[in-house]
C-alpha positions as CSV (number, residue, x, y, z in Angstrom):
1,M,-255.6,6.4,4.9
2,T,-252.1,7.2,3.6
3,G,-252.7,5.2,0.5
4,T,-255.7,6.7,-0.4
5,Q,-254.4,10.5,-0.3
6,E,-251.6,9.7,-2.4
7,P,-253.7,9.3,-5.8
8,D,-255.6,12.4,-4.9
9,L,-252.2,14.2,-4.5
10,H,-250.9,13.0,-7.8
11,E,-254.2,13.6,-9.4
12,Q,-253.6,17.5,-7.5
13,H,-250.3,17.6,-9.0
14,R,-251.2,16.5,-12.6
15,G,-254.0,19.1,-13.1
16,P,-252.4,22.4,-13.4
17,T,-249.5,20.5,-15.7
18,Q,-252.5,19.7,-18.2
19,E,-254.0,23.1,-18.2
20,E,-250.4,24.8,-18.8
21,G,-250.3,22.5,-21.7
22,D,-253.5,23.4,-22.9
23,E,-252.7,27.1,-22.5
24,E,-249.5,26.8,-24.3
25,E,-251.3,24.9,-27.3
26,E,-254.0,27.9,-27.3
27,G,-250.6,30.2,-27.7
28,E,-249.0,28.6,-30.5
29,K,-252.5,28.7,-32.6
30,V,-252.9,32.3,-31.9
31,H,-249.3,33.1,-32.9
32,V,-249.7,30.8,-35.8
33,S,-252.5,32.6,-36.5
34,V,-251.1,36.1,-36.1
35,E,-248.1,35.1,-38.6
36,G,-250.7,34.0,-41.1
37,E,-252.9,37.1,-40.8
38,A,-249.2,39.4,-41.3
39,R,-248.3,37.4,-43.8
40,E,-251.6,37.8,-45.6
41,Q,-251.5,41.3,-45.2
42,E,-247.5,41.4,-46.5
43,E,-248.8,39.5,-49.5
44,E,-251.7,42.0,-50.1
45,E,-249.3,45.0,-49.6
46,E,-246.7,43.4,-52.2
47,E,-249.6,42.6,-54.7
48,E,-251.0,46.3,-54.4
49,E,-247.2,47.3,-54.6
50,D,-246.9,45.1,-58.1
51,E,-250.2,46.8,-59.2
52,L,-249.0,50.4,-58.7
53,E,-245.8,49.4,-60.5
54,E,-247.7,48.2,-63.5
55,L,-249.9,51.2,-64.1
56,P,-248.3,53.5,-66.4
57,Y,-248.8,56.6,-64.0
58,P,-248.0,55.4,-60.3
59,T,-248.6,59.0,-59.0
60,L,-252.1,59.3,-60.3
61,A,-255.3,57.9,-59.2
62,P,-256.0,54.3,-60.8
63,V,-259.5,55.1,-61.5
64,V,-261.5,58.2,-61.7
65,L,-264.9,59.7,-62.6
66,L,-266.2,56.2,-61.0
67,A,-265.1,53.8,-64.2
68,L,-262.2,55.2,-65.9
69,T,-258.8,53.8,-65.4
70,Q,-255.5,54.6,-66.6
71,T,-255.4,52.0,-69.5
72,S,-259.3,52.9,-70.6
73,P,-259.3,54.4,-74.2
74,P,-260.5,57.9,-73.2
75,R,-258.4,58.3,-69.9
76,S,-255.2,56.9,-71.7
77,W,-255.3,59.2,-74.5
78,C,-256.0,62.3,-71.8
79,L,-253.2,61.5,-69.7
80,R,-250.8,61.1,-72.8
81,A,-252.0,64.6,-73.8
82,V,-251.4,66.1,-70.3
83,C,-248.3,64.4,-69.3
84,H,-246.8,64.9,-72.8
85,P,-247.9,68.8,-73.4
86,Y,-247.5,69.9,-77.0
87,P,-246.4,73.7,-77.8
88,S,-249.9,74.9,-79.1
89,L,-250.8,75.4,-75.3
90,I,-248.2,78.0,-75.2
91,L,-249.2,79.4,-78.7
92,A,-252.6,79.8,-78.2
93,I,-251.8,81.5,-75.0
94,L,-249.4,83.8,-76.6
95,L,-252.2,84.4,-79.2
96,N,-254.4,85.2,-76.4
97,C,-252.6,87.9,-75.3
98,V,-252.4,89.3,-79.0
99,T,-256.2,89.4,-79.0
100,L,-256.5,91.0,-75.7
101,G,-254.0,93.8,-76.9
102,M,-256.1,94.4,-80.2
103,F,-259.5,94.4,-78.5
104,Q,-261.2,98.3,-79.0
105,P,-264.1,98.1,-76.4
106,C,-265.1,101.6,-77.8
107,D,-265.4,100.4,-81.3
108,H,-267.1,97.4,-82.9
109,T,-265.2,94.3,-82.5
110,P,-264.0,92.8,-85.9
111,F,-265.6,89.5,-86.7
112,F,-262.3,87.8,-87.4
113,L,-260.7,88.9,-84.1
114,Q,-263.8,88.1,-82.3
115,A,-263.9,84.5,-83.8
116,L,-260.5,84.1,-82.9
117,D,-261.2,84.8,-79.2
118,D,-264.5,82.2,-79.4
119,G,-261.8,79.8,-80.5
120,I,-259.1,80.2,-77.9
121,F,-261.9,80.1,-75.0
122,V,-263.2,76.8,-76.9
123,F,-259.5,75.6,-76.9
124,F,-259.0,76.4,-72.8
125,A,-262.3,75.1,-72.0
126,G,-261.7,71.7,-74.0
127,E,-258.1,71.6,-72.1
128,M,-259.9,71.8,-68.8
129,V,-262.0,69.0,-69.8
130,V,-259.2,66.7,-71.0
131,K,-257.6,67.5,-67.8
132,M,-260.4,66.8,-65.7
133,V,-260.7,63.0,-67.7
134,A,-257.0,62.6,-67.0
135,L,-256.6,63.5,-63.3
136,G,-260.0,63.4,-61.9
137,V,-261.8,66.4,-60.7
138,I,-261.1,66.2,-56.6
139,G,-258.4,64.8,-54.4
140,Q,-254.9,65.5,-53.9
141,S,-253.8,64.6,-57.4
142,G,-257.1,65.6,-59.2
143,Y,-257.4,68.7,-61.5
144,L,-258.8,71.3,-58.3
145,G,-256.4,69.8,-56.0
146,D,-253.6,72.2,-57.4
147,T,-254.0,75.9,-57.1
148,W,-253.0,76.9,-60.5
149,N,-255.5,74.7,-62.0
150,R,-258.4,76.5,-59.6
151,L,-257.3,79.6,-61.4
152,D,-257.7,78.2,-64.7
153,F,-261.1,76.5,-63.7
154,F,-262.2,79.8,-62.4
155,I,-261.4,81.9,-65.6
156,V,-263.0,79.5,-67.9
157,I,-266.2,79.5,-65.6
158,V,-266.3,83.2,-65.9
159,G,-265.7,82.9,-69.5
160,M,-268.9,80.4,-69.7
161,L,-271.0,83.2,-67.6
162,E,-270.1,85.9,-70.0
163,Y,-271.4,83.9,-72.9
164,S,-274.4,82.8,-71.4
165,L,-275.4,86.3,-70.4
166,D,-274.2,87.7,-73.4
167,G,-277.5,89.4,-75.2
168,H,-279.4,90.0,-72.2
169,N,-279.8,93.4,-70.7
170,V,-276.7,92.9,-68.4
171,S,-273.6,94.8,-67.9
172,L,-270.6,92.6,-68.5
173,S,-267.7,94.9,-67.9
174,A,-266.8,93.3,-64.6
175,I,-267.0,90.0,-65.7
176,R,-264.8,90.9,-68.9
177,T,-262.2,92.3,-66.6
178,V,-261.4,88.7,-65.7
179,R,-260.1,88.2,-69.3
180,V,-256.9,89.7,-68.0
181,L,-256.0,86.7,-66.0
182,R,-255.8,84.7,-69.1
183,P,-251.9,85.1,-69.5
184,L,-251.6,84.1,-66.3
185,R,-252.3,80.4,-67.5
186,A,-248.8,80.7,-68.8
187,I,-247.2,80.2,-65.4
188,N,-248.8,76.9,-65.1
189,R,-247.4,75.7,-68.7
190,V,-243.3,77.0,-68.1
191,P,-241.7,75.1,-65.2
192,S,-239.4,77.7,-64.5
193,M,-241.9,80.7,-64.5
194,R,-243.8,78.8,-62.1
195,I,-241.0,78.4,-59.7
196,L,-240.1,82.1,-59.7
197,V,-243.8,83.1,-58.9
198,T,-244.2,80.5,-56.2
199,L,-240.8,81.8,-54.9
200,L,-242.0,85.4,-54.8
201,L,-245.3,84.4,-53.0
202,D,-243.5,82.3,-50.5
203,T,-241.4,85.4,-49.8
204,L,-244.2,87.8,-49.1
205,P,-244.6,86.5,-45.5
206,M,-241.1,87.3,-44.8
207,L,-241.6,90.7,-45.3
208,G,-244.4,91.1,-42.7
209,N,-241.9,93.5,-40.2
210,V,-241.1,95.6,-43.0
211,L,-244.7,95.9,-43.8
212,A,-245.7,96.6,-40.5
213,L,-243.2,99.3,-40.2
214,C,-244.2,101.2,-43.3
215,F,-247.8,101.0,-41.6
216,F,-246.6,102.3,-38.5
217,V,-245.1,105.4,-40.3
218,F,-248.6,105.8,-42.2
219,F,-250.6,105.8,-39.4
220,I,-248.4,108.0,-37.3
221,F,-248.3,110.7,-39.8
222,G,-251.7,110.2,-41.0
223,I,-252.8,111.1,-36.9
224,V,-250.7,113.9,-37.1
225,G,-252.2,115.3,-40.3
226,V,-255.8,114.7,-39.1
227,Q,-255.3,116.5,-35.6
228,L,-253.7,119.7,-37.2
229,W,-255.0,120.1,-40.8
230,A,-258.7,118.5,-40.6
231,G,-261.1,121.1,-42.5
232,L,-258.3,123.6,-43.5
233,L,-258.0,122.6,-47.0
234,R,-261.8,123.7,-47.7
235,N,-260.9,127.1,-46.7
236,R,-262.4,129.9,-49.4
237,C,-262.7,133.3,-49.3
238,F,-266.5,134.6,-49.7
239,M,-268.2,138.0,-49.9
240,G,-270.6,137.3,-46.8
241,E,-273.3,135.3,-45.7
242,D,-275.8,137.3,-47.5
243,V,-274.1,137.1,-50.8
244,K,-274.7,134.2,-52.6
245,I,-272.1,134.5,-55.4
246,G,-269.7,132.0,-54.3
247,Y,-266.1,132.2,-53.4
248,Y,-262.9,133.5,-55.2
249,R,-261.8,131.3,-57.7
250,P,-258.4,132.2,-59.7
251,D,-259.0,132.2,-63.4
252,G,-262.6,131.1,-62.9
253,T,-261.3,127.3,-62.0
254,D,-260.7,125.5,-59.1
255,D,-257.5,124.1,-60.8
256,H,-255.2,126.4,-58.3
257,P,-257.5,127.2,-55.5
258,F,-256.9,129.8,-53.3
259,I,-257.0,128.5,-49.8
260,C,-256.9,131.1,-47.0
261,S,-256.1,131.0,-43.7
262,T,-258.7,132.4,-40.8
263,E,-257.9,134.8,-38.1
264,R,-257.0,131.8,-35.5
265,E,-254.7,130.0,-37.6
266,N,-251.1,131.7,-38.6
267,G,-251.1,130.7,-42.3
268,M,-249.4,132.4,-45.3
269,L,-252.5,133.6,-47.3
270,R,-255.6,136.0,-46.0
271,C,-258.5,137.1,-47.7
272,S,-256.8,140.7,-48.1
273,D,-254.2,139.0,-50.3
274,V,-256.7,138.4,-53.0
275,P,-255.3,140.0,-55.9
276,R,-257.1,142.7,-57.5
277,R,-259.3,142.3,-60.6
278,R,-258.3,142.8,-64.0
279,V,-260.2,143.7,-67.4
280,G,-258.3,143.9,-70.7
281,G,-254.8,143.6,-68.8
282,T,-255.6,146.7,-66.5
283,F,-256.2,146.5,-62.9
284,C,-259.5,147.5,-61.2
285,L,-258.9,150.2,-58.8
286,L,-262.8,151.6,-58.5
287,G,-265.2,150.6,-55.7
288,A,-269.0,149.7,-55.9
289,E,-269.8,153.2,-54.7
290,E,-267.6,154.7,-57.7
291,A,-269.5,153.1,-60.3
292,R,-271.7,155.1,-62.4
293,P,-275.6,153.9,-62.4
294,E,-276.4,155.1,-65.7
295,M,-273.9,153.5,-67.2
296,G,-274.6,149.9,-65.2
297,L,-272.0,147.7,-64.0
298,R,-270.8,146.2,-67.3
299,V,-267.0,145.2,-67.8
300,E,-266.5,146.3,-71.1
301,E,-267.0,150.2,-69.9
302,E,-264.2,151.6,-68.5
303,V,-266.0,153.3,-65.4
304,S,-267.1,149.9,-64.9
305,C,-263.8,148.3,-63.9
306,V,-264.8,147.8,-60.5
307,N,-262.7,145.8,-58.0
308,W,-265.1,143.2,-56.9
309,Y,-262.8,141.1,-55.7
310,Q,-261.7,143.5,-52.7
311,Y,-265.3,142.1,-51.3
312,Y,-263.8,138.2,-50.8
313,N,-262.9,139.4,-47.3
314,E,-264.0,136.4,-45.4
315,C,-262.6,133.2,-45.1
316,R,-264.5,130.2,-44.1
317,A,-265.0,126.5,-44.9
318,G,-266.6,125.8,-48.2
319,E,-267.9,122.6,-49.5
320,I,-264.8,121.1,-51.8
321,N,-261.3,120.3,-51.0
322,P,-258.3,120.7,-53.7
323,H,-258.1,118.2,-57.0
324,K,-262.0,117.6,-56.7
325,G,-261.9,116.6,-53.2
326,A,-258.9,113.9,-53.5
327,I,-256.4,116.1,-51.6
328,N,-257.1,116.6,-47.8
329,F,-256.8,115.3,-44.1
330,D,-260.2,115.2,-43.1
331,N,-260.1,111.9,-41.9
332,I,-257.5,109.2,-41.7
333,G,-258.3,107.3,-45.0
334,Y,-257.7,111.0,-47.2
335,A,-254.5,111.4,-45.0
336,W,-253.1,108.0,-46.3
337,I,-253.8,109.2,-49.9
338,A,-252.2,112.5,-49.1
339,I,-249.2,110.8,-47.7
340,F,-248.5,108.2,-50.2
341,Q,-248.7,110.9,-53.2
342,V,-245.9,113.0,-51.1
343,I,-243.4,109.9,-50.6
344,T,-243.9,109.3,-54.4
345,L,-242.4,112.9,-54.5
346,E,-245.0,113.4,-57.6
347,G,-247.0,116.8,-57.0
348,W,-245.7,116.7,-53.1
349,V,-244.9,120.5,-53.1
350,D,-248.3,121.6,-54.0
351,I,-249.9,119.7,-51.2
352,M,-247.3,121.1,-48.7
353,Y,-248.1,124.8,-50.0
354,Y,-251.7,124.1,-49.4
355,V,-251.3,123.4,-45.9
356,M,-248.6,126.0,-45.3
357,D,-251.3,128.8,-46.7
358,A,-253.9,127.3,-44.7
359,H,-252.3,126.7,-41.3
360,S,-248.5,127.9,-40.8
361,F,-245.2,128.4,-42.9
362,Y,-243.6,125.9,-40.4
363,N,-245.6,122.8,-41.9
364,F,-242.8,122.2,-44.2
365,I,-240.9,120.3,-41.2
366,Y,-243.6,117.7,-41.4
367,F,-243.2,116.8,-45.1
368,I,-239.5,116.9,-45.1
369,F,-239.2,114.6,-42.2
370,L,-241.9,112.3,-44.0
371,I,-239.9,112.6,-47.1
372,I,-236.7,111.5,-45.0
373,V,-238.5,108.6,-43.1
374,S,-240.2,107.1,-46.3
375,A,-236.7,107.1,-48.0
376,H,-235.1,105.6,-45.0
377,T,-238.0,102.9,-44.7
378,H,-237.8,102.5,-48.7
379,T,-234.0,101.5,-48.4
380,H,-234.5,99.2,-45.6
381,T,-237.4,97.3,-47.3
382,H,-235.0,97.1,-50.5
383,T,-232.1,95.6,-48.3
384,H,-234.3,93.0,-46.5
385,T,-236.0,92.1,-50.0
386,H,-232.7,91.2,-51.3
387,T,-231.7,89.4,-48.3
388,V,-234.5,87.4,-48.2
389,L,-234.5,86.5,-51.8
390,A,-231.0,85.4,-51.4
391,H,-231.8,83.1,-48.9
392,G,-234.9,81.9,-50.6
393,G,-232.7,81.5,-54.0
394,I,-230.5,79.1,-51.8
395,Y,-233.4,76.9,-50.7
396,W,-235.4,77.1,-54.2
397,V,-231.9,75.8,-55.8
398,S,-232.4,72.7,-53.8
399,V,-236.1,72.6,-54.4
400,I,-235.6,72.8,-58.0
401,N,-232.6,69.8,-58.0
402,I,-235.3,67.7,-56.3
403,I,-238.0,68.6,-59.0
404,K,-235.6,67.7,-61.6
405,S,-234.7,64.6,-60.0
406,L,-238.4,63.6,-59.6
407,D,-239.2,64.6,-63.0
408,V,-236.6,62.1,-64.2
409,H,-238.0,59.4,-62.0
410,Y,-241.6,60.3,-63.4
411,M,-240.4,60.2,-66.9
412,K,-238.8,56.7,-66.7
413,N,-242.3,55.1,-64.8
414,A,-244.1,56.7,-67.7
415,L,-241.7,55.2,-70.3
416,R,-242.1,51.7,-68.7
């Protein structure tokens, strides 16, 4: 029994070793296949890198518009024109600025000026098409992938819309306003100007705290103005509710309105302060009952010199505010307009006098305090702006150096 059991034990001992050997062989095969796949991937990547290095412009898309490669004749010409811009682009932009300055909307546009403007538009449209063929339309390196190119695209499309609607019964004033954006195309052509504009745009978010402070000042002073003087700048002196003549106008106009104060307010002007009527340089002293009926109430007669202004004795709200309704504190929007005019120190004294006449003499404290606070805020904004630009300048000096190095590397690749 012992002899018969030994082979079985030997076979049992031998079985696992064979299985382990098979597993080792399979593992070696898998390892060899993985190494082979890795080598194939490396070879493919090397081939792709060699292909990119062989391209004239490695940073641009190899194929655009489904079939145009970098070496095909139409695209190669466009790439040469885009990557080596000529001074004619800047000259066209400068010439466009001249034509815009000579444009006369009220008179008939001269034929030469109109033809020159049409030629400049065709030049800009052709430039856009050349760039689309060279760079492609979409994608990170495409034409519309750049912000400044999108601005050029918008200007050209609006110009096409203007020409397509010309001759129809459509107002083109709003569309023609987009012509003002054409000189901005120079920013995309001059690298140093583009960097400066980008710097200014990037520093705007850093001024958020200062803008929030300015908004807070406007909001607080606007609320105070609305609570104190809403509707008061409409006050005028009327003859009475039964008399439909209107209110008192100095010199017959509303250029310098007579804003009165009601009985419940403590303003500086009352309807009793309305000056006497003058006829031929003489003040009228007669009342309506003293005029002779047989002579009539004619102004040129000496006896008809009646002081009608003495009957403007009722102060109530009219329909219009000073300066054709532009200056008032009826709501927060108009209050901000008045506050902005005050802090610019342009005509702020008239606004202060209007409020003092209608409400109280001590309202000058509001305007003096507003000017002091706005001056302090302006000084803080000016200092903070210089600080932000100084830090941004240091940052952009390094950016400019990087751009210069990239340009040198790009030119070397372009010349290969």
